[in-house]
Backbone atoms as SQL, in Angstrom:
CREATE TABLE atoms (id INTEGER PRIMARY KEY, chain TEXT, resi INTEGER, resn TEXT, atom TEXT, x REAL, y REAL, z REAL);
INSERT INTO atoms VALUES
  (1, 'A', 1, 'MET', 'N', 0.842, -1.197, 0.000),
  (2, 'A', 1, 'MET', 'CA', 0.000, 0.000, 0.000),
  (3, 'A', 1, 'MET', 'C', 0.881, 1.253, 0.000),
  (4, 'A', 2, 'LEU', 'N', 1.835, 1.271, 0.911),
  (5, 'A', 2, 'LEU', 'CA', 2.737, 2.422, 0.989),
  (6, 'A', 2, 'LEU', 'C', 3.550, 2.566, -0.288),
  (7, 'A', 3, 'ARG', 'N', 3.898, 1.418, -0.879),
  (8, 'A', 3, 'ARG', 'CA', 4.711, 1.461, -2.099),
  (9, 'A', 3, 'ARG', 'C', 3.917, 2.082, -3.240),
  (10, 'A', 4, 'LEU', 'N', 2.631, 1.771, -3.319),
  (11, 'A', 4, 'LEU', 'CA', 1.786, 2.346, -4.368),
  (12, 'A', 4, 'LEU', 'C', 1.694, 3.854, -4.209),
  (13, 'A', 5, 'ILE', 'N', 1.525, 4.298, -2.975),
  (14, 'A', 5, 'ILE', 'CA', 1.434, 5.738, -2.703),
  (15, 'A', 5, 'ILE', 'C', 2.749, 6.418, -3.072),
  (16, 'A', 6, 'ARG', 'N', 3.837, 5.750, -2.734),
  (17, 'A', 6, 'ARG', 'CA', 5.165, 6.300, -3.007),
  (18, 'A', 6, 'ARG', 'C', 5.399, 6.423, -4.510),
  (19, 'A', 7, 'ILE', 'N', 5.050, 5.363, -5.237),
  (20, 'A', 7, 'ILE', 'CA', 5.208, 5.364, -6.697),
  (21, 'A', 7, 'ILE', 'C', 4.327, 6.437, -7.325),
  (22, 'A', 8, 'GLY', 'N', 3.085, 6.532, -6.844),
  (23, 'A', 8, 'GLY', 'CA', 2.158, 7.534, -7.368),
  (24, 'A', 8, 'GLY', 'C', 2.685, 8.937, -7.144),
  (25, 'A', 9, 'TYR', 'N', 3.286, 9.152, -5.955),
  (26, 'A', 9, 'TYR', 'CA', 3.831, 10.465, -5.624),
  (27, 'A', 9, 'TYR', 'C', 4.969, 10.826, -6.565),
  (28, 'A', 10, 'LEU', 'N', 5.850, 9.850, -6.810),
  (29, 'A', 10, 'LEU', 'CA', 6.974, 10.075, -7.721),
  (30, 'A', 10, 'LEU', 'C', 6.483, 10.346, -9.135),
  (31, 'A', 11, 'LEU', 'N', 5.429, 9.630, -9.543),
  (32, 'A', 11, 'LEU', 'CA', 4.866, 9.832, -10.879),
  (33, 'A', 11, 'LEU', 'C', 4.273, 11.225, -11.007),
  (34, 'A', 12, 'LEU', 'N', 3.622, 11.694, -9.945),
  (35, 'A', 12, 'LEU', 'CA', 3.026, 13.030, -9.968),
  (36, 'A', 12, 'LEU', 'C', 4.106, 14.093, -10.098),
  (37, 'A', 13, 'LEU', 'N', 5.198, 13.921, -9.351),
  (38, 'A', 13, 'LEU', 'CA', 6.300, 14.880, -9.417),
  (39, 'A', 13, 'LEU', 'C', 6.930, 14.874, -10.802),
  (40, 'A', 14, 'GLY', 'N', 7.177, 13.679, -11.323),
  (41, 'A', 14, 'GLY', 'CA', 7.795, 13.541, -12.642),
  (42, 'A', 14, 'GLY', 'C', 6.918, 14.122, -13.733),
  (43, 'A', 15, 'SER', 'N', 5.623, 13.812, -13.669),
  (44, 'A', 15, 'SER', 'CA', 4.694, 14.290, -14.693),
  (45, 'A', 15, 'SER', 'C', 4.563, 15.807, -14.633),
  (46, 'A', 16, 'GLU', 'N', 4.637, 16.354, -13.396),
  (47, 'A', 16, 'GLU', 'CA', 4.526, 17.808, -13.244),
  (48, 'A', 16, 'GLU', 'C', 5.687, 18.503, -13.939),
  (49, 'A', 17, 'LYS', 'N', 6.891, 18.000, -13.722),
  (50, 'A', 17, 'LYS', 'CA', 8.074, 18.576, -14.367),
  (51, 'A', 17, 'LYS', 'C', 7.985, 18.414, -15.881),
  (52, 'A', 18, 'TYR', 'N', 7.510, 17.222, -16.307),
  (53, 'A', 18, 'TYR', 'CA', 7.404, 16.923, -17.734),
  (54, 'A', 18, 'TYR', 'C', 6.420, 17.857, -18.414),
  (55, 'A', 19, 'TRP', 'N', 5.222, 18.005, -17.811),
  (56, 'A', 19, 'TRP', 'CA', 4.196, 18.849, -18.419),
  (57, 'A', 19, 'TRP', 'C', 4.608, 20.315, -18.389),
  (58, 'A', 20, 'ARG', 'N', 5.402, 20.712, -17.381),
  (59, 'A', 20, 'ARG', 'CA', 5.885, 22.096, -17.336),
  (60, 'A', 20, 'ARG', 'C', 6.837, 22.354, -18.495),
  (61, 'A', 21, 'LEU', 'N', 7.686, 21.361, -18.792),
  (62, 'A', 21, 'LEU', 'CA', 8.602, 21.490, -19.929),
  (63, 'A', 21, 'LEU', 'C', 7.824, 21.551, -21.230),
  (64, 'A', 22, 'VAL', 'N', 6.809, 20.688, -21.352),
  (65, 'A', 22, 'VAL', 'CA', 5.976, 20.659, -22.553),
  (66, 'A', 22, 'VAL', 'C', 5.263, 21.996, -22.731),
  (67, 'A', 23, 'ALA', 'N', 4.704, 22.505, -21.639),
  (68, 'A', 23, 'ALA', 'CA', 3.973, 23.773, -21.692),
  (69, 'A', 23, 'ALA', 'C', 4.930, 24.912, -22.032),
  (70, 'A', 24, 'HIS', 'N', 6.156, 24.830, -21.521),
  (71, 'A', 24, 'HIS', 'CA', 7.145, 25.873, -21.772),
  (72, 'A', 24, 'HIS', 'C', 7.521, 25.905, -23.245),
  (73, 'A', 25, 'HIS', 'N', 7.710, 24.725, -23.840),
  (74, 'A', 25, 'HIS', 'CA', 8.084, 24.643, -25.249),
  (75, 'A', 25, 'HIS', 'C', 6.893, 24.940, -26.153),
  (76, 'A', 26, 'ALA', 'N', 5.716, 24.505, -25.723),
  (77, 'A', 26, 'ALA', 'CA', 4.514, 24.725, -26.526),
  (78, 'A', 26, 'ALA', 'C', 4.088, 26.186, -26.454),
  (79, 'A', 27, 'GLY', 'N', 4.352, 26.806, -25.292),
  (80, 'A', 27, 'GLY', 'CA', 4.034, 28.226, -25.145),
  (81, 'A', 27, 'GLY', 'C', 2.586, 28.449, -24.765),
  (82, 'A', 28, 'ARG', 'N', 1.724, 28.506, -25.766),
  (83, 'A', 28, 'ARG', 'CA', 0.321, 28.831, -25.524),
  (84, 'A', 28, 'ARG', 'C', -0.505, 27.601, -25.157),
  (85, 'A', 29, 'THR', 'N', 0.084, 26.426, -25.319),
  (86, 'A', 29, 'THR', 'CA', -0.657, 25.196, -25.040),
  (87, 'A', 29, 'THR', 'C', -0.737, 24.939, -23.546),
  (88, 'A', 30, 'LYS', 'N', -1.936, 24.654, -23.075),
  (89, 'A', 30, 'LYS', 'CA', -2.128, 24.351, -21.653),
  (90, 'A', 30, 'LYS', 'C', -2.585, 22.911, -21.485),
  (91, 'A', 31, 'ILE', 'N', -1.891, 22.183, -20.612),
  (92, 'A', 31, 'ILE', 'CA', -2.267, 20.795, -20.350),
  (93, 'A', 31, 'ILE', 'C', -2.486, 20.614, -18.852),
  (94, 'A', 32, 'GLY', 'N', -3.668, 20.195, -18.462),
  (95, 'A', 32, 'GLY', 'CA', -3.953, 20.012, -17.046),
  (96, 'A', 32, 'GLY', 'C', -5.328, 19.435, -16.833),
  (97, 'A', 33, 'GLY', 'N', -5.700, 19.294, -15.548),
  (98, 'A', 33, 'GLY', 'CA', -6.983, 18.690, -15.281),
  (99, 'A', 33, 'GLY', 'C', -7.687, 19.289, -14.139);
């Protein structure tokens, strides 16, 4: 259970950095939920 939460947390952090890079390069494109 803890491992799933830990993995999910890492995925959220990684995806946040990734989408920020994508948004930065895309400029006007917004990706979120």
